[in-house]
Phi, psi and omega in degrees: 000124181264132181261146180250149180262134178230089176065264177290164183289059187293322183295314178294317178296326177296322176298317178299314183296323178291323181291321180295319181297328179276357180079027184288134174250174184210176184283324186288153179284139175296136182291152174283132178249123182253165177151153184289153175286143176262098183281151177296136181253147182087146186293332184258013183290146179271126177292137177293145181296148179300143178234121184229135176235128184232133179220088174282150180206165174213139180234147178228130182224131178246124184236133171254116184238150175267001180207082184290338180256036178306128179085358182261349186087166181090179182288144177297144180228126178277151181193166174249123183255132176244120181243136177232130184222092169287147184210154180222127171249132182221130174224114183232117182247131180229174184299321185244356181205157181218138177239129174231128181223138176218083189232156180190179175239144178233113181251140178227129183237124179266107186298324181271001177073019181289335175221156179290141176291157189207144172235127185221146176285157180202126177136190183213160174216142179223142174239126172238130185219146177252105187281314179235135185309121174056032184213296187251130182227162177215124177241150176213155181200168177217139177220122178240131180206160177263135182224152179276137181291326184222145177283358184255018179237179182296136181243040193275247189297174186303322183234019181263158182083173180287099187233170174213163179260127177247124180238121181248141176237132185231141167228143185211090168282141178201164175239147181211109192221132171272105184290324173202168183307121179086353181247117189235134177248130176229145175203140177213161173224106187247133178236134179230127177250131180248125176243139178243148177211172181053042185270346186085164189292324189236028184286327183075013181273129179229162177265204182167198185226142177229127181241140176223126180233138187213142171227132185217135177235121183237132171254114182295131182286121164279305159249302179246149174209179183214166173215141175236124187225127173236130184214144174222133174238148182215128177233140178216132181269146181303123177060020178226072184296335181290348178261006181289154180206135179236135179230119183240128181228150172224129183225144168244135184234131177248119186249148177224128177273099178295317171220170176301338182261346188231121180235134174240160183202164175240149187232137172220147181179196183219149183219142172230123179254130181232126175234190183296111179061030179203150173207161179209137180242137182209161176277156174242131173211145183180191180227160179213163175206149174228134181226124180230076182294328179201183184293330188268346184235142178200150175224128174235127184217138176220134174233129183221151164269127182227182184296335178268001184118213181275128175244153178209160179208115180233131177225123181229139178219138179182196178143198181238180178298341181247345185235134178224141182216156171224148178219128179229124177235132182207144168220118184181191179285145177217143178227138174302330186275351182289156182301138180254341191290342177280350184267156174278104182277166179294342182284339186223014185295328178287320177300321181296318179294321176297319179300316178294324182294328185264000185303315183286330179283323183231080184294336178285122187294327179291316179295320179294323178299319178293324177292322177299318180298315180293321181293322176300315181293319185279337180267348181084008183283146169284166176288337180200158174246155181296143171227190181303130185289144177275065183293157177294135173237133187279001176196175172295139188235164170263119187242135178236109188233151174217125182223127175232131180232134183230139180230129178233129173248135181212108181044246184269003185244152176221145183226133177225136182225135175233126176240138182207151173214133183219121179246115178251136185225137174304137181246112180238135174273159177304131180092007181263039178299329179300317182295323180295332180277323186266346182299132187290329181205152177275147178263001186293112184200144174240122183246119181232134181196174178210146176223137182227138175230136173237128179241140179223129177272106184287318178217175176297347182243353186232138176227151176244142186220125179234127181237129176242137178219142179219132183217139174237127177242128184228131177267154177218178182060235177294343179259017179306132179093353176265132182203164175207142177230125186232140177221146178211148176224127181232127177242129184222139174241129178246146176223135179268111177281316179221169179304336180250002186232130176238134174256153179213148173223155183186180177213153177219153176225127180229146180228140178223128176240110188223139175279353179264311182250003180086178181271138181202173177205173179210139170235131186215152169238150183213157175211150183192178178226145174233125178235130175253126184282000000 
């Protein structure tokens, strides 16, 4: 059956709507949808009835590989891997609070005993609540994920290679109040605790605590407006006081509305950076701009002079009814202990683009989540493509990152591309020779890569999916001469047996050229089932 395109992606959306009406489920995880709660206004307003969407699922995958220790070094060993992953998606919206959860367990069993079996958590949960109408709020969250210990080892399957489990817990009480029309006060105190497990005997990976406190006063510009911002962040690693870092900033911002959609501003302020037995104070000055031409497009950009040099932050989102893109450029301080849940991760970046593409057609977030789920299944798209890895860093670093993600839908075909470059550099203040001596490992690394996915709907019940990835990791500074080059190709075919059950078969080929663990490769075939209840 040939589909025709009519302006908006109606043909693809029609497939989604039909699939949703029939109760079709799919293998990919439903994307997390964020946004403030719409509380009832007025003393006599009727609260909207609770709306809850629940989607439990379980997947089973069997893989035959010729190298189960890919990325670990040593001789290749063949084995059969059995993976079981129960998962639960929950989105519950109420008048004063909202809960979103996408959590599961990932278990892997090595039938031949070539590696130890493992069960690890994976996913996130968030609570947003309004304690006092339009004034006091409380947020909390949890994020569990698997991360690679080093960029110079294998980055393959979900639990393969030298990896560890990172679990973050967050609490954030805050106030957000419009003092008078156009004048807004915000303040928060956010605490994040990071716990690590499954690290291996000699990994050197530890958790820690990250605190962020902020007070902000903003006057919306009719022609002119202003902002006053004071913020302090503090990170400390468990049993490693020499790796602690505190950054305190105060900024004044003068804004001018060139048009109702375009605001420009200048920034001035002061900053104090404090590390173990060292500190540095410097002025802050820079410019900023915000552009909101419509609901689907936006650009936010800031360039500042800070104590480490020039820092910047640019985020752009936009596209057409069939094309969606995001671009993020940033240079600034980064900590492994900082909250990760606010970022677009590689696990859901395609889902996030789809969610933005469907916003105008499906303003209700629960309905939109179901449409995204159906569209992922019918187009053959994965929920996410790889981006720069969130590797462990043993202290606060100076990070220069660029990430671009593009999604194109066309009749029965879909195309997704992710390009990324991330440069992490050890950050030492004057007089910190001690830290250079006791630091367990250098963070100096440049990570450059690309990932591409092509999906094609062969029949109403069958899809084909091809994913290519290429990455180069290069060390500099204390890591000069260290490098790794990785490539992978994955081919997968999906078939819907029932509205709730999908079967899949596929093959993958991976290659690794590394100065740390040596050169290696892997060829594997896999088959599995995903059932959504």
